[in-house]
C-alpha positions in Angstrom: -2.1 4.4 -19.2 -4.5 3.1 -16.5 -3.2 2.3 -13.0 -4.3 2.0 -9.4 -2.3 2.8 -6.3 -2.3 1.7 -2.7 -0.5 3.5 0.2 1.3 1.7 2.9 0.7 1.8 5.8 -2.9 2.0 4.8 -3.5 5.8 5.3 -6.3 8.0 4.1 -4.7 10.3 1.5 -7.3 12.9 2.3 -5.8 13.5 5.7 -2.6 15.1 4.4 -0.2 12.6 6.0 3.5 13.5 5.7 4.9 10.3 4.1 3.8 6.9 2.7 5.1 4.0 0.7 3.2 3.5 -2.5 2.4 0.5 -4.6 1.3 1.3 -8.2 -0.3 -1.4 -10.3 -0.4 -0.8 -14.0 -3.2 -2.1 -16.2 -0.8 -4.8 -17.4 -0.5 -6.1 -13.8 3.0 -4.8 -13.4 3.6 -3.4 -9.9 5.9 -0.6 -8.9 7.0 0.6 -5.4 8.3 3.8 -4.0 8.1 6.3 -1.2 6.3 9.7 -1.2 7.3 12.4 1.3 6.0 15.9 1.6 8.5 18.8 1.5 7.4 19.5 5.1 8.2 16.0 6.2 11.8 16.3 4.8 12.2 19.6 6.8 11.0 17.8 9.9 13.4 14.9 9.3 16.3 17.4 8.7 15.6 19.1 12.1 15.4 15.7 13.8 18.6 14.4 12.2 20.5 17.6 13.2 19.6 16.9 16.8 20.0 13.1 16.7 23.2 13.0 14.7 21.7 10.8 12.0 22.6 11.4 8.4 25.8 13.2 9.5 23.8 15.5 11.8 21.3 16.3 9.1 23.9 17.2 6.4 22.2 14.9 3.9 19.1 12.7 3.4 18.3 9.9 1.1 15.6 7.3 0.6 15.2 4.7 -2.2 12.8 5.7 -4.9 11.7 8.9 -3.2 9.2 11.3 -4.8 8.7 14.6 -3.0 5.2 16.2 -3.2 3.5 19.3 -1.8 0.9 17.2 -0.1 -0.3 13.6 0.0 -3.8 13.3 -1.2 -5.5 11.4 -4.0 -5.6 14.3 -6.4 -1.9 15.2 -5.8 -0.7 11.6 -6.1 -2.7 11.0 -9.3 -1.3 14.2 -10.8 2.2 13.3 -10.0 1.9 9.7 -11.3 0.2 11.0 -14.5 3.0 13.6 -15.0 5.7 11.0 -14.4 4.1 8.7 -17.0 3.7 11.5 -19.5 7.3 12.6 -19.2 8.7 9.1 -19.2 10.1 9.5 -15.7 7.8 6.9 -14.0 10.2 4.0 -14.5 13.0 6.0 -12.9 10.9 7.2 -9.9 9.5 3.8 -8.9 11.1 0.3 -9.0 9.4 -2.8 -10.4 8.5 -5.6 -8.0 7.7 -9.2 -8.8 5.2 -11.3 -6.8 7.8 -12.4 -4.2 9.1 -8.9 -3.7 5.5 -7.6 -3.4 4.7 -10.1 -0.7 7.9 -9.2 1.2 7.4 -5.4 0.8 3.8 -5.5 1.9 4.5 -7.8 4.9 7.1 -5.2 6.2 4.9 -2.1 5.7 1.6 -3.3 7.1 
């Protein structure tokens, strides 16, 4: 299956950023949205939340349609998306968005 993806905010996936929202467009034109965090970012958030009291003082963490990866770069993201497609987990990992939802999502993340 062919697809393209865009990260929000617009980041350079070669820089190893810790988290990003992702919009994946399938060859059919269907769009799917989700979040990608590195394991390192989750550890940072855990420490932050323990100190701030958020998420019951770091006792849990959640985010909609979250996929954890070792690092955020083009090769890693493509490998994860390909694997999710091959194992039929793609549609569970990301949620579909229609045109109106796409405009709303991208307006809030840019």
